[in-house]
ZAMARGU-4260 file (C-alpha; in steps of 0.2 Angstrom, whole numbers, plus 5000, padded with zeros to 4 digits):
<rodrens>
0) 5000/5000/5000 | 5005/5018/4997 | 5015/5028/5010 | 5001/5038/5016 | 4988/5025/5018
5) 4986/5009/5030 | 4974/4995/5025 | 4963/4992/5040 | 4951/4979/5033 | 4950/4968/5017
10) 4934/4959/5011 | 4926/4950/4996 | 4908/4953/4993 | 4896/4946/4980 | 4885/4960/4971
15) 4871/4949/4964 | 4862/4964/4956 | 4878/4967/4945 | 4883/4949/4944 | 4900/4954/4950
20) 4912/4951/4965 | 4919/4966/4974 | 4934/4968/4985 | 4930/4982/4997 | 4944/4988/5008
25) 4945/5000/5022 | 4960/5012/5023 | 4966/5024/5036 | 4975/5040/5031 | 4991/5040/5041
30) 4993/5055/5052 | 5005/5069/5049 | 5021/5068/5058 | 5026/5086/5056 | 5019/5103/5052
35) 5015/5098/5034 | 5001/5105/5025 | 4986/5095/5029 | 4977/5098/5013 | 4992/5093/5003
40) 4993/5077/5014 | 4975/5073/5011 | 4977/5075/4992 | 4992/5063/4992 | 4982/5051/5001
45) 4967/5052/4989 | 4979/5050/4974 | 4987/5035/4982 | 4969/5028/4985 | 4965/5030/4967
50) 4981/5022/4962 | 4978/5007/4973 | 4960/5005/4967 | 4964/5006/4948 | 4978/4994/4949
55) 4974/4977/4941 | 4957/4982/4934 | 4950/4977/4918 | 4942/4987/4905 | 4925/4982/4910
60) 4928/4982/4929 | 4918/4995/4940 | 4928/5005/4953 | 4919/5015/4967 | 4926/5025/4981
65) 4918/5031/4997 | 4927/5043/5008 | 4921/5047/5026 | 4928/5053/5042 | 4925/5046/5059
70) 4911/5059/5062 | 4901/5051/5048 | 4901/5035/5057 | 4894/5041/5073 | 4876/5044/5076
75) 4872/5062/5079 | 4860/5066/5093 | 4851/5083/5092 | 4842/5082/5109
</rodrens>
């Protein structure tokens, strides 16, 4: 995996609707170790993710990417 990402989880999933097999992965953007520009660091991570996702794909393969942060995973309570 690229220098800016760490694979947290790998899986294989059957998508019957599309008659396809998918290989979802969960990656973690490695934290900055210095005072580098966080936007530039994020862009490098996204580019590394695209490079990884597009490696070894065929002409008819489908590729999808979802990006979310920890706050997206939490249930928001507005009481």
